C-alpha positions as CSV (number, residue, x, y, z in Angstrom):
1,M,6.3,-11.9,17.5
2,K,2.9,-9.9,16.8
3,F,1.5,-10.1,13.0
4,S,3.1,-7.9,11.4
5,F,5.2,-6.2,8.0
6,S,7.8,-4.1,6.8
7,T,8.9,-2.9,3.6
8,S,11.8,-2.0,1.3
9,G,12.6,-0.6,-1.7
10,E,12.5,2.6,-4.1
11,S,10.2,3.6,-6.8
12,H,12.7,2.9,-9.1
13,G,14.9,0.5,-7.5
14,P,15.3,-3.2,-8.1
15,G,12.1,-3.8,-6.6
16,E,9.8,-3.9,-3.2
17,V,10.4,-6.2,-0.7
18,T,7.6,-7.2,2.2
19,L,8.5,-9.0,5.4
20,V,5.6,-10.4,7.4
21,H,6.0,-11.4,11.1
22,G,4.1,-13.5,13.0
23,V,2.2,-16.1,9.9
24,P,0.7,-19.0,11.9
25,A,2.3,-22.3,10.4
26,G,-0.3,-24.5,8.5
27,L,-1.8,-21.5,5.9
28,D,-2.0,-23.1,2.9
29,L,-0.8,-20.1,0.4
30,L,0.4,-19.6,-2.8
31,A,1.7,-16.6,-5.1
32,E,-2.0,-16.6,-7.1
33,D,-3.2,-15.4,-3.3
34,V,-1.2,-12.4,-3.2
35,N,-0.8,-11.3,-7.3
36,R,-4.6,-11.1,-7.2
37,D,-4.9,-8.6,-5.1
38,L,-1.5,-6.6,-6.7
39,A,-3.6,-7.0,-10.1
40,R,-6.3,-5.3,-8.4
41,R,-4.6,-2.7,-7.4
42,Q,-3.1,-1.7,-10.9
43,Q,-6.6,-1.6,-12.3
44,G,-8.6,1.7,-12.5
45,Y,-10.1,4.3,-14.7
46,G,-7.2,6.9,-15.1
47,R,-4.6,5.0,-14.0
48,G,-1.3,6.6,-15.4
49,G,1.4,4.8,-17.7
50,R,3.5,3.1,-15.1
51,Q,1.1,0.7,-14.8
52,K,1.6,-0.2,-18.7
53,I,5.1,-0.9,-17.6
54,E,4.8,-3.0,-14.2
55,T,2.9,-6.0,-14.1
56,D,3.6,-6.9,-10.0
57,K,4.2,-10.3,-8.9
58,I,5.1,-11.6,-6.1
59,E,8.4,-14.1,-5.4
60,F,8.3,-16.0,-2.3
61,L,11.8,-15.4,-0.5
62,G,11.1,-17.3,2.6
63,G,8.7,-18.8,5.1
64,V,6.4,-20.6,2.9
65,R,7.2,-24.1,1.7
66,H,5.0,-26.2,-0.9
67,G,2.2,-24.2,-0.6
68,Y,2.3,-23.8,3.0
69,T,3.1,-21.5,5.8
70,L,6.0,-22.8,8.4
71,G,5.9,-20.3,10.9
72,A,8.7,-18.3,10.2
73,P,9.1,-14.5,8.7
74,I,7.6,-14.8,4.9
75,A,10.0,-12.8,2.3
76,M,8.4,-11.3,-0.8
77,L,9.8,-9.6,-3.7
78,V,8.1,-7.6,-6.5
79,R,10.5,-6.8,-9.0
80,N,10.1,-3.0,-11.2
81,K,10.6,-3.8,-14.0
82,D,11.3,0.2,-14.4
83,Y,14.5,-0.2,-13.2
84,A,16.7,-1.6,-16.2
85,K,16.0,2.3,-17.3
86,W,16.5,3.4,-13.9
87,E,20.1,1.6,-12.8
88,H,22.2,4.2,-13.2
89,K,20.1,6.8,-11.9
90,M,19.5,4.2,-8.6
91,N,22.3,1.7,-9.0
92,P,23.2,0.8,-5.1
93,A,27.2,1.1,-5.7
94,P,29.3,4.4,-6.5
95,V,29.0,5.5,-9.9
96,D,31.8,7.8,-11.6
97,D,29.3,10.0,-13.2
98,P,26.4,10.9,-10.7
99,P,22.9,12.5,-11.7
100,E,22.4,16.1,-11.4
101,D,20.9,16.0,-8.1
102,I,17.3,17.1,-7.8
103,T,16.3,20.6,-6.4
104,L,12.9,21.3,-7.3
105,P,10.2,19.9,-4.3
106,R,6.8,19.1,-5.4
107,P,4.0,20.8,-3.8
108,G,1.9,18.3,-2.1
109,H,4.9,15.7,-1.7
110,A,7.3,14.7,1.3
111,D,10.2,16.4,-1.1
112,L,10.9,19.7,1.0
113,A,10.0,18.4,4.6
114,G,12.1,15.2,3.8
115,M,15.2,17.0,2.7
116,Q,14.7,19.1,5.8
117,K,14.3,16.3,7.8
118,Y,17.0,13.8,6.4
119,A,20.1,16.5,5.3
120,T,19.9,15.9,2.0
121,G,20.2,18.2,-1.5
122,D,19.4,15.5,-3.4
123,L,15.3,15.2,-4.0
124,R,15.4,11.6,-5.2
125,N,16.6,10.6,-1.7
126,I,13.0,11.4,-0.9
127,L,10.4,11.0,-3.6
128,E,11.8,7.4,-4.7
129,R,11.0,6.3,-1.1
130,S,8.0,7.8,-0.8
131,S,6.7,7.2,-3.7
132,A,2.9,5.3,-3.3
133,R,4.8,2.3,-5.4
134,E,5.8,1.4,-1.7
135,T,2.3,0.6,-1.8
136,V,2.8,-2.7,-3.6
137,A,4.2,-4.1,-0.6
138,R,1.7,-3.3,1.5
139,V,-0.9,-4.6,-0.8
140,A,1.2,-8.3,-0.8
141,A,1.3,-8.2,2.9
142,G,-2.4,-7.3,2.7
143,G,-2.6,-10.5,0.6
144,V,-1.5,-12.9,3.9
145,A,-3.6,-11.3,6.1
146,R,-6.9,-11.7,3.8
147,K,-5.9,-15.8,3.1
148,L,-6.1,-16.0,7.2
149,L,-8.6,-14.3,7.7
150,S,-10.7,-16.0,5.2
151,E,-10.0,-19.1,6.5
152,F,-12.5,-18.1,9.5
153,G,-14.9,-16.5,6.8
154,I,-13.7,-13.0,7.4
155,R,-14.1,-10.9,3.7
156,V,-12.3,-7.7,3.4
157,N,-13.5,-5.7,0.5
158,S,-13.9,-2.1,-0.8
159,A,-15.8,0.7,-3.1
160,V,-15.5,3.9,-4.5
161,Y,-18.7,5.9,-3.3
162,R,-17.2,9.9,-4.4
163,I,-14.6,10.8,-7.6
164,G,-14.6,14.9,-7.2
165,N,-17.9,16.1,-7.4
166,V,-19.9,13.1,-8.7
167,A,-21.0,10.7,-5.7
168,M,-23.3,8.3,-4.5
169,D,-24.9,7.4,-1.1
170,K,-22.1,5.8,1.1
171,I,-24.1,3.4,2.7
172,E,-25.6,1.8,-0.8
173,A,-22.2,1.6,-1.7
174,A,-20.7,-0.5,1.8
175,R,-23.9,-3.0,0.5
176,G,-22.6,-3.0,-3.0
177,V,-18.9,-4.2,-2.3
178,R,-19.0,-7.4,-3.2
179,I,-19.6,-6.2,-7.1
180,S,-17.4,-3.1,-7.0
181,D,-14.8,-5.0,-8.7
182,E,-17.3,-5.3,-11.8
183,S,-16.8,-1.5,-12.1
184,E,-13.5,0.2,-13.8
185,V,-13.8,2.7,-11.3
186,R,-14.8,-0.1,-8.2
187,C,-18.0,2.0,-7.7
188,P,-21.2,-0.5,-7.8
189,D,-23.3,1.8,-9.4
190,P,-23.2,1.5,-13.2
191,E,-25.1,5.1,-13.5
192,T,-22.6,6.5,-11.1
193,T,-19.4,4.5,-12.4
194,E,-20.0,6.1,-16.2
195,R,-20.0,10.0,-14.3
196,M,-17.0,9.1,-12.6
197,K,-15.1,8.2,-15.9
198,S,-16.4,11.5,-17.0
199,E,-15.2,13.3,-14.5
200,I,-11.6,11.7,-14.7
201,D,-11.8,12.8,-18.4
202,D,-12.4,15.8,-17.7
203,A,-9.1,16.2,-15.3
204,R,-6.9,14.1,-17.7
205,Y,-7.7,17.1,-20.3
206,A,-6.8,19.8,-18.0
207,R,-3.6,18.0,-17.3
208,D,-5.0,17.5,-13.1
209,A,-6.0,14.9,-10.7
210,L,-9.0,13.9,-8.8
211,G,-9.6,12.7,-5.4
212,G,-12.4,10.9,-4.2
213,S,-13.7,8.5,-0.8
214,F,-14.1,5.0,-0.3
215,V,-15.4,2.9,2.0
216,V,-13.9,-0.6,2.9
217,V,-15.9,-3.3,4.4
218,A,-14.8,-6.2,6.9
219,E,-17.6,-8.7,7.3
220,G,-17.4,-11.8,9.6
221,C,-15.7,-10.6,12.4
222,P,-16.0,-12.4,15.5
223,P,-17.0,-10.1,18.1
224,G,-14.6,-9.1,20.9
225,L,-11.3,-8.2,18.3
226,G,-9.6,-4.8,20.2
227,S,-9.9,-3.6,23.3
228,Y,-11.1,-1.3,25.5
229,V,-8.5,-1.7,28.1
230,D,-5.7,0.4,26.7
231,W,-6.0,3.3,24.7
232,R,-3.1,1.5,22.0
233,D,-5.4,-1.7,21.9
234,K,-8.7,-0.1,20.6
235,L,-9.0,-1.4,17.2
236,D,-11.3,1.9,16.0
237,A,-7.7,3.6,16.4
238,R,-5.3,0.7,15.0
239,L,-7.6,0.9,11.8
240,A,-7.8,4.9,11.4
241,A,-4.3,4.6,11.8
242,A,-3.4,1.9,9.2
243,V,-5.7,3.8,6.5
244,M,-4.7,7.0,7.4
245,S,-0.7,5.9,6.6
246,V,-2.0,5.3,2.8
247,N,-0.6,7.9,0.7
248,A,-3.2,10.7,0.0
249,I,-5.5,10.0,2.7
250,K,-6.7,12.9,4.5
251,G,-9.5,11.4,6.6
252,V,-10.4,8.7,8.1
253,E,-14.2,7.9,9.1
254,V,-15.7,4.4,11.3
255,G,-20.0,3.3,10.4
256,I,-21.7,6.9,9.7
257,G,-18.4,8.8,11.4
258,F,-18.6,12.6,11.1
259,D,-22.5,12.4,10.7
260,V,-23.0,11.4,14.5
261,A,-22.1,14.9,15.2
262,R,-25.5,15.8,14.4
263,H,-27.8,13.5,15.3
264,R,-29.3,13.1,18.7
265,S,-27.9,9.5,20.9
266,S,-31.0,7.3,20.2
267,E,-31.0,8.1,16.7
268,V,-27.1,7.1,16.4
269,Q,-26.9,3.6,18.8
270,D,-27.0,0.0,17.4
271,E,-30.1,-1.3,19.2
272,I,-29.5,-4.8,20.5
273,L,-31.9,-7.4,19.4
274,L,-32.7,-10.9,20.3
275,G,-33.4,-12.8,16.7
276,E,-36.0,-15.6,16.3
277,D,-33.3,-18.4,16.5
278,G,-32.2,-17.1,19.9
279,A,-29.1,-15.0,18.4
280,L,-28.2,-11.6,19.6
281,T,-28.2,-9.0,16.4
282,R,-28.6,-5.7,15.9
283,A,-31.2,-3.4,14.7
284,S,-28.6,-1.0,12.6
285,N,-24.3,-0.8,12.3
286,R,-24.3,2.9,12.5
287,L,-21.3,2.9,14.4
288,G,-19.6,0.6,11.7
289,G,-19.1,-2.4,14.1
290,L,-17.1,-1.1,16.4
291,E,-17.9,-0.3,20.6
292,G,-14.9,0.0,23.3
293,G,-12.4,-0.1,20.9
294,M,-13.9,-3.9,19.8
295,T,-15.6,-5.1,17.0
296,N,-19.3,-6.4,18.0
297,G,-19.7,-9.0,15.6
298,E,-21.8,-6.5,12.9
299,P,-19.9,-5.8,9.8
300,V,-16.9,-3.1,10.3
301,V,-17.4,-0.3,8.0
302,I,-14.3,2.3,7.4
303,S,-14.4,5.3,4.9
304,A,-11.8,7.2,4.1
305,A,-11.1,10.5,1.9
306,M,-8.3,10.7,-0.4
307,K,-6.7,14.2,-2.1
308,P,-5.9,14.2,-5.5
309,I,-2.4,12.7,-6.1
310,S,0.6,15.5,-5.8
311,T,2.1,13.8,-9.1
312,I,0.9,15.9,-12.2
313,A,1.2,17.1,-15.8
314,K,0.9,20.4,-15.0
315,Q,3.6,22.8,-13.5
316,L,3.2,24.2,-10.0
317,R,4.8,27.1,-8.1
318,T,8.7,25.9,-6.2
319,V,11.5,27.3,-5.1
320,D,14.9,25.9,-6.7
321,L,17.1,25.3,-3.4
322,A,20.1,25.1,-5.5
323,K,19.3,28.6,-6.7
324,G,17.5,29.7,-4.0
325,E,14.8,31.2,-6.3
326,A,11.3,30.9,-7.6
327,A,10.7,28.5,-10.0
328,M,8.4,26.1,-11.4
329,G,8.1,21.9,-10.8
330,F,8.7,19.5,-13.7
331,K,6.1,17.7,-15.1
332,E,5.6,14.2,-15.1
333,R,3.6,11.1,-15.5
334,A,0.8,10.7,-13.5
335,D,-2.3,9.5,-12.5
336,S,-5.7,11.4,-13.6
337,C,-7.4,9.4,-10.4
338,A,-5.8,6.8,-8.2
339,V,-8.9,6.3,-6.0
340,P,-10.0,2.9,-7.0
341,A,-6.2,1.9,-6.3
342,A,-6.1,3.3,-2.5
343,A,-9.2,1.6,-2.0
344,V,-7.5,-2.0,-3.0
345,I,-4.8,-0.7,-0.7
346,A,-6.9,0.6,2.2
347,E,-7.7,-3.5,1.9
348,A,-5.0,-4.8,2.9
349,M,-4.2,-2.3,5.2
350,V,-7.4,-3.0,7.2
351,A,-6.8,-6.9,6.5
352,V,-3.6,-6.8,8.1
353,V,-5.1,-5.2,11.2
354,L,-8.1,-7.1,11.5
355,A,-5.0,-10.3,11.3
356,E,-3.4,-9.1,14.3
357,A,-6.7,-8.7,16.1
358,F,-7.4,-12.0,15.4
359,L,-4.3,-13.7,16.5
360,D,-3.9,-11.5,19.3
361,K,-7.0,-13.1,20.8
362,F,-6.9,-16.8,19.6
363,G,-3.0,-17.0,19.4
364,Q,-0.8,-17.5,16.5
365,D,1.5,-20.5,16.5
366,N,-0.4,-23.2,14.1
367,L,-3.6,-22.6,12.6
368,V,-4.5,-26.4,14.2
369,D,-4.8,-24.7,17.5
370,I,-5.9,-21.3,16.4
371,R,-9.2,-22.8,14.9
372,A,-9.6,-25.2,18.3
373,A,-9.9,-21.2,20.1
374,Y,-11.4,-19.4,17.8
375,D,-14.4,-22.7,17.7
376,A,-14.8,-22.7,21.5
377,Y,-15.0,-18.9,21.5
378,I,-17.7,-18.9,19.4
379,E,-19.5,-21.6,20.9
380,R,-19.8,-20.2,24.1
381,I,-20.6,-16.4,22.9
382,S,-23.1,-18.3,21.2
383,K,-24.8,-18.9,24.7
384,I,-25.0,-15.6,26.3
385,A,-28.4,-14.7,24.9
386,S,-29.5,-17.6,27.0
387,G,-27.7,-16.7,30.3
388,S,-25.9,-19.8,30.2
389,A,-22.6,-19.0,29.2
390,V,-20.0,-17.0,31.7
């Protein structure tokens, strides 16, 4: 089975479950490898009260023995500490006194469309699963993918370059992804970090929220991941879909993205050069390390725009579906800004897609055979510039 994952769980249910398929045997994997990213997801200036309740850590339920993967599906559980307060409302078994239905759909959420699609009069059946709490399970899957990629020198990092009206240059942010963890908003520039924090404070005092933009950079990808042969194999499309699937993401760009539309072709393409050591290199990376649906050996650069989260402390207009009349939505505990967290989640999704493409290329049974295939490939393509490789 291909490298992939699925998740289960509700925001205030007993926990979040991740099942990762297609992980090769022989990969050393510890809980700390995953928990590191779960902790990063919970950080960020502007995060709400839920992060003070939960301390996300995984429990392996299968697929790992004595610190090594078995080649079987990996099952992980992150328990929701908040469940103790919600057991009556979220109990899987029938209860004698069921809670009152929620009938005020919130603008910007999956509430109304979900109610219409799944034929339910209680919006809790929708909002619990559509909640961004599900991304805990995604980050857990991304931790496994990241560990696999790191075995072959592939690193995935991110940086925030815009929050609200405060921004820094995206290209400069991409260059600073390795130090972004030093910032409370994951921005590599200290001065911009402070301005972003002030912007978040202003939104919080107004009982509102801010969106923003971030960039994910994957360094060390070999050329040839993905394919041009079939539209479903194009790696840029797969990466864009994965990042777009993160809650509140409304736009995804590859490389310089929409900026290509205002340049001439000669100003966009990444010219191919022959280095002094005889290796092929590029004069630029405007196309974000992807050509023809494949990696070209340059860093993969994906950026995304996140709308302000829909869960805010300010009441917005809606309709009470039980009464059929206009109403005001309910106030909620919320983040003022979740862009730094979204960047970490997007890292996980990029890592998952790259891991899938990597194993498609080099096999997936065990790490010994994968490494042999990888080393042989790298040796072969290193000779292409000299004309001695087929």
